[in-house]
C-alpha positions in Angstrom: -8.9 -8.0 -17.0 -10.7 -7.3 -13.7 -9.4 -3.8 -13.7 -10.8 -3.2 -17.2 -14.2 -4.6 -16.2 -14.3 -2.5 -13.1 -13.4 0.7 -15.0 -16.1 -0.1 -17.6 -18.7 -0.6 -14.8 -17.8 2.8 -13.2 -18.0 4.6 -16.6 -21.4 3.0 -17.2 -22.6 4.2 -13.8 -21.3 7.7 -14.6 -23.1 7.8 -17.9 -26.3 6.6 -16.4 -26.1 9.1 -13.6 -25.3 12.1 -15.8 -28.3 11.2 -17.9 -30.7 11.0 -15.0 -29.2 13.3 -12.3 -31.8 16.1 -13.0 -34.7 13.6 -12.6 -33.3 11.3 -9.9 -32.5 13.1 -6.7 -31.3 9.9 -5.2 -28.1 10.1 -7.3 -25.3 12.4 -6.5 -21.8 13.1 -7.9 -18.8 13.7 -5.7 -15.5 15.5 -6.4 -12.7 15.1 -3.8 -9.0 15.7 -3.1 -7.1 13.1 -1.0 -4.0 13.9 1.0 -2.7 10.6 2.3 -0.1 8.9 4.6 1.1 5.3 3.8 3.0 2.7 5.7 4.5 -0.3 3.8 4.9 -3.8 5.4 6.6 -7.0 4.3 4.0 -9.6 3.0 5.1 -12.8 4.7 2.2 -14.7 3.0 3.6 -14.0 -0.5 5.3 -16.8 -2.4 8.2 -14.3 -2.9 8.8 -14.3 0.9 11.6 -16.4 2.4 13.1 -16.8 5.9 16.3 -14.9 5.1 14.2 -11.8 5.8 14.3 -12.8 9.5 18.0 -11.9 9.6 17.3 -8.3 8.4 16.1 -5.5 10.6 13.3 -3.8 8.6 11.4 -0.6 9.4 8.8 1.3 7.4 8.7 5.1 7.9 5.5 6.8 6.8 5.3 8.7 3.5 2.8 11.3 2.3 0.9 11.3 -1.0 -2.0 12.9 -2.8 -5.0 11.9 -4.9 -8.0 13.2 -6.9 -11.3 11.5 -7.5 -14.8 11.6 -9.0 -17.6 9.4 -7.7 -21.2 8.4 -7.6 -23.6 8.0 -4.6 -27.0 6.4 -4.6 -29.4 7.0 -1.6 -30.9 3.6 -0.6 -32.7 5.3 2.3 -32.4 8.4 4.5 -29.6 6.8 6.4 -27.8 4.6 3.8 -26.0 5.3 0.6 -23.9 3.2 -1.7 -20.9 4.7 -3.5 -18.3 4.0 -6.2 -15.3 6.2 -7.0 -12.7 6.5 -9.7 -9.4 8.0 -8.2 -5.9 8.9 -9.3 -3.3 8.4 -6.5 0.3 9.4 -6.2 1.6 7.7 -3.1 4.4 5.4 -1.8 6.4 4.4 1.2 9.8 3.9 2.7 11.8 0.7 3.5 14.8 0.8 5.8 16.8 -2.5 6.0 19.9 -2.9 8.1 22.2 -5.8 9.2 24.9 -5.4 11.8 27.2 -8.3 10.9 28.6 -7.2 8.6 27.3 -3.6 9.0 25.3 -2.7 5.9 22.0 -1.0 5.1 19.6 -0.2 2.3 17.0 2.6 2.3 14.3 2.7 -0.4 12.1 5.8 -1.0 9.3 4.4 -3.2 6.7 6.3 -5.2 3.7 4.8 -7.0 1.1 6.1 -9.4 -2.2 4.3 -9.3 -5.8 4.2 -10.5 -8.0 3.3 -7.6 -11.7 2.1 -7.6 -13.4 1.7 -4.2 -17.0 0.6 -3.7 -18.9 0.7 -0.4 -21.7 1.8 1.9 -22.1 5.0 3.9 -24.3 5.0 7.0 -25.5 8.3 8.5 -25.7 7.9 12.2 -26.4 11.6 13.0 -28.5 14.0 10.9 -28.8 17.7 11.8 -30.1 20.6 9.8 -26.6 22.0 9.3 -24.6 18.8 9.0 -24.6 14.9 8.8 -22.1 12.5 10.3 -21.4 9.1 8.7 -19.4 5.9 8.8 -18.3 4.0 5.7 -17.0 0.6 4.8 -16.2 -1.3 1.6 -13.5 -2.7 -0.6 -11.5 -1.5 -3.6 -9.1 -2.2 -6.4 -5.8 -0.5 -6.8 -4.0 -0.7 -10.2 -0.4 0.6 -10.0 0.9 1.5 -13.4 4.2 3.3 -12.5 6.9 3.0 -9.9 10.0 5.1 -9.1 12.4 4.6 -6.2 15.6 6.0 -4.9 18.0 3.4 -3.3 20.4 4.6 -0.6 23.0 2.2 0.8 26.2 2.1 2.8 28.1 3.7 -0.2 25.6 6.4 -1.0 22.6 7.2 -3.2 21.9 6.5 -6.8 19.6 8.4 -9.2 15.9 7.6 -9.1 14.9 4.4 -11.0 11.6 4.7 -12.9 9.7 1.9 -14.4 6.2 1.1 -15.8 4.4 -1.4 -13.6 1.3 -3.6 -13.7 0.3 -4.4 -10.1 -3.3 -5.1 -9.3 -4.2 -5.4 -5.6 -7.4 -5.4 -3.6 -8.1 -3.8 -0.2 -10.7 -3.1 2.5 -11.6 0.3 3.7 -13.2 2.0 6.7 -14.1 5.7 7.0 -15.8 8.5 8.8 -16.7 12.0 7.9 -19.0 15.0 8.0 -21.2 16.6 5.3 -22.5 20.2 5.5 -24.6 22.3 3.3 -22.9 24.9 1.1 -25.7 26.0 -1.2 -29.1 24.6 -2.3 -27.2 22.3 -4.8 -23.8 21.8 -3.2 -22.8 19.9 -0.1 -19.3 20.1 1.4 -17.6 17.0 2.8 -14.5 16.4 5.0 -13.5 13.0 6.2 -10.9 10.2 6.8 -10.5 6.7 5.3 -8.3 3.8 6.3 -7.2 1.2 3.6 -5.4 -2.1 4.1 -4.7 -4.9 1.6 -3.3 -7.6 3.8 -6.4 -9.7 3.8 -6.1 -10.3 0.0 -2.4 -11.4 0.0 -1.4 -8.7 -2.6 1.1 -9.3 -5.4 3.0 -6.0 -4.8 6.7 -6.8 -5.5 9.5 -4.2 -5.1 13.0 -4.5 -6.5 15.7 -5.0 -3.8 18.8 -5.1 -5.9 20.2 -8.4 -4.6 21.3 -7.0 -1.3 21.1 -9.3 1.7 20.6 -12.0 -0.8 17.2 -10.7 -1.9 16.3 -9.7 -5.4 12.9 -8.4 -4.5 10.7 -7.8 -1.5 6.9 -8.6 -1.3 4.9 -5.7 0.2 1.5 -4.9 1.6 0.3 -1.4 2.8 -1.8 0.5 5.2 -3.0 4.0 4.1 -4.9 6.8 5.8 -6.6 9.3 3.5 -8.0 12.6 4.4 -10.5 14.0 1.9 -12.1 17.3 1.2 -14.6 17.9 -1.5 -18.1 18.7 -2.7 -21.3 16.6 -3.4 -23.7 17.8 -6.1 
């Protein structure tokens, strides 16, 4: 329900902005691409967590991803803007679990598809004729609607398992970037953003196949996104 309300709000903002962009120079639209790197973590605050995990050696190698997004920005002042984006993300992570007595392991290569809605503030701390530097902060909603994963264990790999999903989680974000003039109407932007959902005790649950006595593992994530795009 919250995802639906957030999506409606973003669409309303888009329609208002498109109708007024020619008359209101304080509004801008953004179009960006997002290469990303993600690290998964076990969520020890989840009701699905239990102490049997303490007997398993877990590690979480990074995994790359990619996203595309459209957004709106509103200039509150010369130094402050508020923004809201609507993004599609293809991302994921890796989980390596091993126990030495008896020797056994399970590796999971996980892929998610998500709709992502961040809202935040940008602060321009340096303004030059050729470029502007900014910091950003905010919060967002991630709605994961599809998951696929490849399990590999002591006996070998199995084909990828694909499922529809419905996981709604919230996260905080921090970012920095540079904007530079391309033409009289277009501004280029390059930057970096960090996301983390641990503060909100996310309900992200991943199948674990019953190995080590665990049917599922509760997860949180940290993500670094690099963006390149245009502002108009």
